[in-house]
A tleap script that builds the chain and sets N, CA, C and O, in Angstrom:
source leaprc.protein.ff14SB
mol = sequence {
  NMET ALA ASP ASP ARG ARG ALA LYS VAL SER
  LYS GLU GLU ALA ASP GLY LEU LEU THR GLN
  LEU LYS GLU ALA VAL PRO ARG GLN ASP CYS
  TRP SER CYS GLU CYS LEU GLN GLY PHE VAL
  ALA GLN LEU GLU LEU ASP ALA THR GLU GLN
  ALA ARG ALA LEU LEU ALA GLY HIE GLU ALA
  ASN PRO SER GLN VAL HIE GLY CYS LEU GLY
  CYS GLU PRO CYS ALA PRO ALA GLU ILE PHE
  ALA GLU TYR LEU LEU ARG ASN ARG LYS CMET
}
set mol.1.N position { -13.977 -10.539 5.913 }
set mol.1.CA position { -14.524 -10.835 4.603 }
set mol.1.C position { -14.645 -9.541 3.821 }
set mol.1.O position { -15.127 -8.537 4.346 }
set mol.2.N position { -14.209 -9.561 2.564 }
set mol.2.CA position { -14.250 -8.372 1.717 }
set mol.2.C position { -15.682 -8.048 1.346 }
set mol.2.O position { -16.512 -8.941 1.177 }
set mol.3.N position { -15.958 -6.777 1.222 }
set mol.3.CA position { -17.271 -6.299 0.830 }
set mol.3.C position { -17.218 -6.007 -0.662 }
set mol.3.O position { -16.622 -5.011 -1.072 }
set mol.4.N position { -17.833 -6.862 -1.485 }
set mol.4.CA position { -17.771 -6.706 -2.930 }
set mol.4.C position { -18.503 -5.464 -3.416 }
set mol.4.O position { -18.331 -5.066 -4.568 }
set mol.5.N position { -19.314 -4.843 -2.568 }
set mol.5.CA position { -20.016 -3.627 -2.958 }
set mol.5.C position { -19.107 -2.413 -2.883 }
set mol.5.O position { -19.438 -1.355 -3.417 }
set mol.6.N position { -17.975 -2.556 -2.232 }
set mol.6.CA position { -17.022 -1.470 -2.083 }
set mol.6.C position { -16.393 -1.169 -3.443 }
set mol.6.O position { -16.144 -2.081 -4.231 }
set mol.7.N position { -16.140 0.098 -3.713 }
set mol.7.CA position { -15.508 0.481 -4.972 }
set mol.7.C position { -14.100 -0.110 -5.042 }
set mol.7.O position { -13.357 -0.089 -4.061 }
set mol.8.N position { -13.753 -0.625 -6.189 }
set mol.8.CA position { -12.409 -1.167 -6.405 }
set mol.8.C position { -11.425 -0.020 -6.607 }
set mol.8.O position { -11.794 1.052 -7.086 }
set mol.9.N position { -10.177 -0.257 -6.237 }
set mol.9.CA position { -9.120 0.724 -6.444 }
set mol.9.C position { -8.783 0.730 -7.935 }
set mol.9.O position { -8.382 -0.290 -8.495 }
set mol.10.N position { -8.948 1.875 -8.558 }
set mol.10.CA position { -8.654 2.004 -9.986 }
set mol.10.C position { -7.156 2.141 -10.215 }
set mol.10.O position { -6.390 2.374 -9.280 }
set mol.11.N position { -6.756 1.994 -11.463 }
set mol.11.CA position { -5.346 2.178 -11.820 }
set mol.11.C position { -4.904 3.600 -11.466 }
set mol.11.O position { -3.786 3.800 -10.989 }
set mol.12.N position { -5.762 4.574 -11.693 }
set mol.12.CA position { -5.442 5.963 -11.403 }
set mol.12.C position { -5.270 6.193 -9.900 }
set mol.12.O position { -4.349 6.888 -9.472 }
set mol.13.N position { -6.167 5.603 -9.103 }
set mol.13.CA position { -6.058 5.746 -7.652 }
set mol.13.C position { -4.804 5.046 -7.141 }
set mol.13.O position { -4.103 5.579 -6.282 }
set mol.14.N position { -4.519 3.856 -7.663 }
set mol.14.CA position { -3.311 3.136 -7.253 }
set mol.14.C position { -2.069 3.948 -7.611 }
set mol.14.O position { -1.135 4.037 -6.814 }
set mol.15.N position { -2.056 4.536 -8.799 }
set mol.15.CA position { -0.927 5.360 -9.216 }
set mol.15.C position { -0.759 6.554 -8.285 }
set mol.15.O position { 0.364 6.907 -7.926 }
set mol.16.N position { -1.864 7.177 -7.892 }
set mol.16.CA position { -1.807 8.304 -6.962 }
set mol.16.C position { -1.268 7.896 -5.600 }
set mol.16.O position { -0.473 8.624 -5.006 }
set mol.17.N position { -1.688 6.749 -5.102 }
set mol.17.CA position { -1.204 6.269 -3.805 }
set mol.17.C position { 0.274 5.900 -3.876 }
set mol.17.O position { 1.022 6.150 -2.931 }
set mol.18.N position { 0.696 5.311 -4.983 }
set mol.18.CA position { 2.117 4.986 -5.144 }
set mol.18.C position { 2.961 6.260 -5.224 }
set mol.18.O position { 4.067 6.308 -4.685 }
set mol.19.N position { 2.448 7.276 -5.886 }
set mol.19.CA position { 3.153 8.561 -5.943 }
set mol.19.C position { 3.267 9.154 -4.548 }
set mol.19.O position { 4.316 9.675 -4.166 }
set mol.20.N position { 2.187 9.070 -3.796 }
set mol.20.CA position { 2.201 9.550 -2.412 }
set mol.20.C position { 3.274 8.815 -1.600 }
set mol.20.O position { 4.018 9.438 -0.842 }
set mol.21.N position { 3.350 7.507 -1.759 }
set mol.21.CA position { 4.367 6.728 -1.050 }
set mol.21.C position { 5.775 7.137 -1.487 }
set mol.21.O position { 6.660 7.320 -0.652 }
set mol.22.N position { 5.976 7.279 -2.797 }
set mol.22.CA position { 7.303 7.646 -3.313 }
set mol.22.C position { 7.768 8.975 -2.742 }
set mol.22.O position { 8.954 9.160 -2.472 }
set mol.23.N position { 6.834 9.901 -2.556 }
set mol.23.CA position { 7.177 11.218 -2.019 }
set mol.23.C position { 7.371 11.188 -0.506 }
set mol.23.O position { 8.038 12.060 0.050 }
set mol.24.N position { 6.802 10.207 0.155 }
set mol.24.CA position { 6.785 10.200 1.621 }
set mol.24.C position { 7.842 9.320 2.280 }
set mol.24.O position { 8.283 9.613 3.391 }
set mol.25.N position { 8.253 8.245 1.608 }
set mol.25.CA position { 9.184 7.327 2.273 }
set mol.25.C position { 10.553 7.986 2.450 }
set mol.25.O position { 11.110 8.539 1.502 }
set mol.26.N position { 11.088 7.922 3.665 }
set mol.26.CA position { 12.345 8.615 3.940 }
set mol.26.C position { 13.589 7.859 3.494 }
set mol.26.O position { 14.654 8.462 3.355 }
set mol.27.N position { 13.480 6.554 3.266 }
set mol.27.CA position { 14.670 5.785 2.888 }
set mol.27.C position { 14.293 4.595 2.017 }
set mol.27.O position { 13.159 4.118 2.057 }
set mol.28.N position { 15.240 4.126 1.241 }
set mol.28.CA position { 15.017 3.022 0.307 }
set mol.28.C position { 14.565 1.748 1.030 }
set mol.28.O position { 13.783 0.970 0.483 }
set mol.29.N position { 15.055 1.533 2.256 }
set mol.29.CA position { 14.678 0.342 3.023 }
set mol.29.C position { 13.172 0.253 3.268 }
set mol.29.O position { 12.649 -0.833 3.518 }
set mol.30.N position { 12.489 1.363 3.198 }
set mol.30.CA position { 11.037 1.358 3.426 }
set mol.30.C position { 10.310 0.476 2.413 }
set mol.30.O position { 9.276 -0.108 2.739 }
set mol.31.N position { 10.830 0.370 1.195 }
set mol.31.CA position { 10.141 -0.381 0.145 }
set mol.31.C position { 10.081 -1.875 0.430 }
set mol.31.O position { 9.248 -2.574 -0.148 }
set mol.32.N position { 10.942 -2.379 1.306 }
set mol.32.CA position { 10.872 -3.800 1.671 }
set mol.32.C position { 10.425 -3.985 3.121 }
set mol.32.O position { 10.529 -5.085 3.664 }
set mol.33.N position { 9.935 -2.931 3.743 }
set mol.33.CA position { 9.435 -2.979 5.119 }
set mol.33.C position { 8.023 -3.571 5.135 }
set mol.33.O position { 7.231 -3.329 4.225 }
set mol.34.N position { 7.720 -4.339 6.166 }
set mol.34.CA position { 6.396 -4.950 6.264 }
set mol.34.C position { 5.282 -3.907 6.330 }
set mol.34.O position { 4.148 -4.201 5.953 }
set mol.35.N position { 5.577 -2.713 6.795 }
set mol.35.CA position { 4.555 -1.655 6.856 }
set mol.35.C position { 4.095 -1.286 5.444 }
set mol.35.O position { 2.898 -1.278 5.156 }
set mol.36.N position { 5.050 -0.982 4.573 }
set mol.36.CA position { 4.717 -0.596 3.211 }
set mol.36.C position { 4.210 -1.792 2.420 }
set mol.36.O position { 3.256 -1.663 1.652 }
set mol.37.N position { 4.823 -2.939 2.591 }
set mol.37.CA position { 4.402 -4.122 1.844 }
set mol.37.C position { 3.000 -4.587 2.246 }
set mol.37.O position { 2.268 -5.134 1.421 }
set mol.38.N position { 2.626 -4.372 3.504 }
set mol.38.CA position { 1.261 -4.674 3.927 }
set mol.38.C position { 0.252 -3.803 3.206 }
set mol.38.O position { -0.828 -4.265 2.838 }
set mol.39.N position { 0.603 -2.549 3.005 }
set mol.39.CA position { -0.263 -1.626 2.277 }
set mol.39.C position { -0.389 -2.067 0.814 }
set mol.39.O position { -1.492 -2.092 0.268 }
set mol.40.N position { 0.730 -2.410 0.183 }
set mol.40.CA position { 0.697 -2.861 -1.207 }
set mol.40.C position { -0.181 -4.117 -1.325 }
set mol.40.O position { -0.969 -4.238 -2.263 }
set mol.41.N position { -0.044 -5.034 -0.389 }
set mol.41.CA position { -0.857 -6.259 -0.414 }
set mol.41.C position { -2.347 -5.937 -0.290 }
set mol.41.O position { -3.166 -6.525 -0.995 }
set mol.42.N position { -2.701 -5.013 0.598 }
set mol.42.CA position { -4.107 -4.645 0.759 }
set mol.42.C position { -4.634 -3.970 -0.506 }
set mol.42.O position { -5.755 -4.238 -0.938 }
set mol.43.N position { -3.827 -3.099 -1.091 }
set mol.43.CA position { -4.247 -2.458 -2.332 }
set mol.43.C position { -4.489 -3.489 -3.427 }
set mol.43.O position { -5.453 -3.382 -4.186 }
set mol.44.N position { -3.617 -4.484 -3.508 }
set mol.44.CA position { -3.803 -5.524 -4.521 }
set mol.44.C position { -5.111 -6.284 -4.303 }
set mol.44.O position { -5.788 -6.645 -5.265 }
set mol.45.N position { -5.460 -6.524 -3.058 }
set mol.45.CA position { -6.734 -7.193 -2.757 }
set mol.45.C position { -7.927 -6.345 -3.184 }
set mol.45.O position { -8.946 -6.874 -3.627 }
set mol.46.N position { -7.795 -5.039 -3.050 }
set mol.46.CA position { -8.895 -4.111 -3.327 }
set mol.46.C position { -8.916 -3.610 -4.769 }
set mol.46.O position { -9.861 -2.926 -5.162 }
set mol.47.N position { -7.907 -3.931 -5.557 }
set mol.47.CA position { -7.692 -3.298 -6.853 }
set mol.47.C position { -8.414 -3.974 -8.010 }
set mol.47.O position { -8.764 -5.153 -7.969 }
set mol.48.N position { -8.619 -3.162 -9.046 }
set mol.48.CA position { -9.067 -3.704 -10.324 }
set mol.48.C position { -7.895 -4.465 -10.937 }
set mol.48.O position { -6.763 -4.352 -10.466 }
set mol.49.N position { -8.160 -5.225 -11.963 }
set mol.49.CA position { -7.102 -5.996 -12.620 }
set mol.49.C position { -6.005 -5.074 -13.165 }
set mol.49.O position { -4.821 -5.392 -13.049 }
set mol.50.N position { -6.380 -3.955 -13.749 }
set mol.50.CA position { -5.394 -3.003 -14.285 }
set mol.50.C position { -4.532 -2.420 -13.176 }
set mol.50.O position { -3.323 -2.258 -13.344 }
set mol.51.N position { -5.142 -2.109 -12.054 }
set mol.51.CA position { -4.391 -1.555 -10.935 }
set mol.51.C position { -3.454 -2.595 -10.338 }
set mol.51.O position { -2.341 -2.268 -9.926 }
set mol.52.N position { -3.902 -3.853 -10.289 }
set mol.52.CA position { -3.046 -4.924 -9.757 }
set mol.52.C position { -1.760 -5.045 -10.554 }
set mol.52.O position { -0.695 -5.284 -9.986 }
set mol.53.N position { -1.851 -4.882 -11.857 }
set mol.53.CA position { -0.658 -4.967 -12.713 }
set mol.53.C position { 0.331 -3.855 -12.349 }
set mol.53.O position { 1.540 -4.084 -12.340 }
set mol.54.N position { -0.163 -2.678 -12.054 }
set mol.54.CA position { 0.687 -1.557 -11.650 }
set mol.54.C position { 1.308 -1.819 -10.278 }
set mol.54.O position { 2.491 -1.548 -10.071 }
set mol.55.N position { 0.532 -2.335 -9.359 }
set mol.55.CA position { 0.999 -2.580 -7.997 }
set mol.55.C position { 2.009 -3.722 -7.916 }
set mol.55.O position { 2.890 -3.715 -7.057 }
set mol.56.N position { 1.881 -4.697 -8.807 }
set mol.56.CA position { 2.759 -5.866 -8.769 }
set mol.56.C position { 4.232 -5.477 -8.858 }
set mol.56.O position { 5.091 -6.162 -8.302 }
set mol.57.N position { 4.522 -4.400 -9.541 }
set mol.57.CA position { 5.892 -3.942 -9.663 }
set mol.57.C position { 6.475 -3.386 -8.377 }
set mol.57.O position { 7.665 -3.079 -8.317 }
set mol.58.N position { 5.655 -3.254 -7.357 }
set mol.58.CA position { 6.100 -2.697 -6.079 }
set mol.58.C position { 6.132 -3.736 -4.964 }
set mol.58.O position { 6.374 -3.408 -3.802 }
set mol.59.N position { 5.885 -4.999 -5.330 }
set mol.59.CA position { 5.979 -6.078 -4.349 }
set mol.59.C position { 7.446 -6.418 -4.121 }
set mol.59.O position { 8.211 -6.579 -5.072 }
set mol.60.N position { 7.823 -6.524 -2.875 }
set mol.60.CA position { 9.183 -6.967 -2.545 }
set mol.60.C position { 9.213 -8.492 -2.541 }
set mol.60.O position { 8.208 -9.144 -2.260 }
set mol.61.N position { 10.354 -9.035 -2.849 }
set mol.61.CA position { 10.555 -10.479 -2.741 }
set mol.61.C position { 10.326 -10.851 -1.274 }
set mol.61.O position { 10.926 -10.237 -0.391 }
set mol.62.N position { 9.475 -11.839 -0.993 }
set mol.62.CA position { 9.188 -12.194 0.404 }
set mol.62.C position { 10.437 -12.447 1.254 }
set mol.62.O position { 10.434 -12.175 2.455 }
set mol.63.N position { 11.489 -12.959 0.645 }
set mol.63.CA position { 12.702 -13.218 1.418 }
set mol.63.C position { 13.433 -11.930 1.793 }
set mol.63.O position { 14.326 -11.954 2.640 }
set mol.64.N position { 13.067 -10.810 1.176 }
set mol.64.CA position { 13.713 -9.530 1.461 }
set mol.64.C position { 12.869 -8.615 2.354 }
set mol.64.O position { 13.340 -7.566 2.794 }
set mol.65.N position { 11.623 -9.015 2.618 }
set mol.65.CA position { 10.755 -8.195 3.474 }
set mol.65.C position { 11.260 -8.303 4.911 }
set mol.65.O position { 11.550 -9.393 5.404 }
set mol.66.N position { 11.357 -7.173 5.557 }
set mol.66.CA position { 11.845 -7.128 6.937 }
set mol.66.C position { 10.806 -6.455 7.825 }
set mol.66.O position { 9.864 -5.833 7.335 }
set mol.67.N position { 10.986 -6.584 9.103 }
set mol.67.CA position { 10.085 -5.986 10.072 }
set mol.67.C position { 10.140 -4.463 10.034 }
set mol.67.O position { 10.966 -3.854 9.355 }
set mol.68.N position { 9.242 -3.896 10.779 }
set mol.68.CA position { 9.155 -2.443 10.876 }
set mol.68.C position { 10.501 -1.863 11.321 }
set mol.68.O position { 11.150 -2.393 12.223 }
set mol.69.N position { 10.903 -0.782 10.683 }
set mol.69.CA position { 12.166 -0.126 11.018 }
set mol.69.C position { 12.038 0.771 12.247 }
set mol.69.O position { 13.041 1.227 12.796 }
set mol.70.N position { 10.818 1.018 12.672 }
set mol.70.CA position { 10.593 1.835 13.855 }
set mol.70.C position { 10.615 3.330 13.588 }
set mol.70.O position { 10.785 4.124 14.514 }
set mol.71.N position { 10.446 3.719 12.335 }
set mol.71.CA position { 10.430 5.146 12.002 }
set mol.71.C position { 9.254 5.825 12.713 }
set mol.71.O position { 8.159 5.269 12.799 }
set mol.72.N position { 9.495 7.006 13.205 }
set mol.72.CA position { 8.440 7.751 13.898 }
set mol.72.C position { 8.411 9.159 13.351 }
set mol.72.O position { 9.288 9.956 13.684 }
set mol.73.N position { 7.443 9.494 12.530 }
set mol.73.CA position { 6.298 8.665 12.140 }
set mol.73.C position { 6.666 7.741 10.973 }
set mol.73.O position { 7.655 7.956 10.272 }
set mol.74.N position { 5.856 6.729 10.793 }
set mol.74.CA position { 6.027 5.791 9.672 }
set mol.74.C position { 5.099 6.263 8.551 }
set mol.74.O position { 3.885 6.068 8.608 }
set mol.75.N position { 5.689 6.880 7.544 }
set mol.75.CA position { 4.885 7.450 6.455 }
set mol.75.C position { 4.006 6.406 5.759 }
set mol.75.O position { 2.822 6.671 5.550 }
set mol.76.N position { 4.534 5.229 5.389 }
set mol.76.CA position { 3.659 4.246 4.746 }
set mol.76.C position { 2.488 3.821 5.640 }
set mol.76.O position { 1.371 3.648 5.151 }
set mol.77.N position { 2.732 3.653 6.927 }
set mol.77.CA position { 1.648 3.260 7.840 }
set mol.77.C position { 0.596 4.356 7.943 }
set mol.77.O position { -0.596 4.062 8.034 }
set mol.78.N position { 1.022 5.613 7.929 }
set mol.78.CA position { 0.065 6.722 7.985 }
set mol.78.C position { -0.788 6.774 6.724 }
set mol.78.O position { -1.997 6.988 6.801 }
set mol.79.N position { -0.169 6.580 5.571 }
set mol.79.CA position { -0.916 6.582 4.311 }
set mol.79.C position { -1.869 5.391 4.266 }
set mol.79.O position { -2.994 5.512 3.782 }
set mol.80.N position { -1.420 4.243 4.768 }
set mol.80.CA position { -2.252 3.042 4.842 }
set mol.80.C position { -3.454 3.295 5.750 }
set mol.80.O position { -4.583 2.958 5.391 }
set mol.81.N position { -3.222 3.880 6.915 }
set mol.81.CA position { -4.316 4.161 7.855 }
set mol.81.C position { -5.331 5.125 7.248 }
set mol.81.O position { -6.537 4.935 7.409 }
set mol.82.N position { -4.861 6.148 6.559 }
set mol.82.CA position { -5.777 7.095 5.898 }
set mol.82.C position { -6.610 6.379 4.841 }
set mol.82.O position { -7.810 6.623 4.717 }
set mol.83.N position { -5.971 5.499 4.087 }
set mol.83.CA position { -6.666 4.719 3.068 }
set mol.83.C position { -7.766 3.864 3.707 }
set mol.83.O position { -8.899 3.839 3.227 }
set mol.84.N position { -7.421 3.165 4.790 }
set mol.84.CA position { -8.404 2.308 5.458 }
set mol.84.C position { -9.575 3.118 6.006 }
set mol.84.O position { -10.729 2.706 5.884 }
set mol.85.N position { -9.285 4.256 6.602 }
set mol.85.CA position { -10.353 5.095 7.140 }
set mol.85.C position { -11.274 5.608 6.039 }
set mol.85.O position { -12.486 5.711 6.233 }
set mol.86.N position { -10.708 5.923 4.908 }
set mol.86.CA position { -11.490 6.437 3.775 }
set mol.86.C position { -12.334 5.352 3.147 }
set mol.86.O position { -13.406 5.639 2.614 }
set mol.87.N position { -11.880 4.118 3.196 }
set mol.87.CA position { -12.505 3.055 2.424 }
set mol.87.C position { -13.212 1.975 3.217 }
set mol.87.O position { -13.740 1.029 2.632 }
set mol.88.N position { -13.235 2.091 4.518 }
set mol.88.CA position { -13.872 1.069 5.338 }
set mol.88.C position { -14.915 1.704 6.238 }
set mol.88.O position { -14.769 2.832 6.708 }
set mol.89.N position { -15.969 0.942 6.460 }
set mol.89.CA position { -16.950 1.375 7.457 }
set mol.89.C position { -16.461 0.905 8.794 }
set mol.89.O position { -16.113 -0.265 8.951 }
set mol.90.N position { -16.425 1.794 9.766 }
set mol.90.CA position { -15.919 1.436 11.090 }
set mol.90.C position { -17.068 1.350 12.060 }
set mol.90.O position { -16.860 1.060 13.239 }
savepdb mol mol.pdb
quit
């Protein structure tokens, strides 16, 4: 269950995370990988309405999403994990 007291992801924060992803992904196939798309989906859940509009442009068509490519390390998964650690109480 989402914690509504948690700060929402702003448009600026979403833009920063997308820039981080753009700089980190090693190949174009990453943009339709379930690792990166899972992160985009979580950001959309956590985002303000303005940020959601920015993130929507990075959603892959569900029919084009594929499983993990097995990259080691997986840059999108690492950025996602850092985001979760920063924003969740464990």
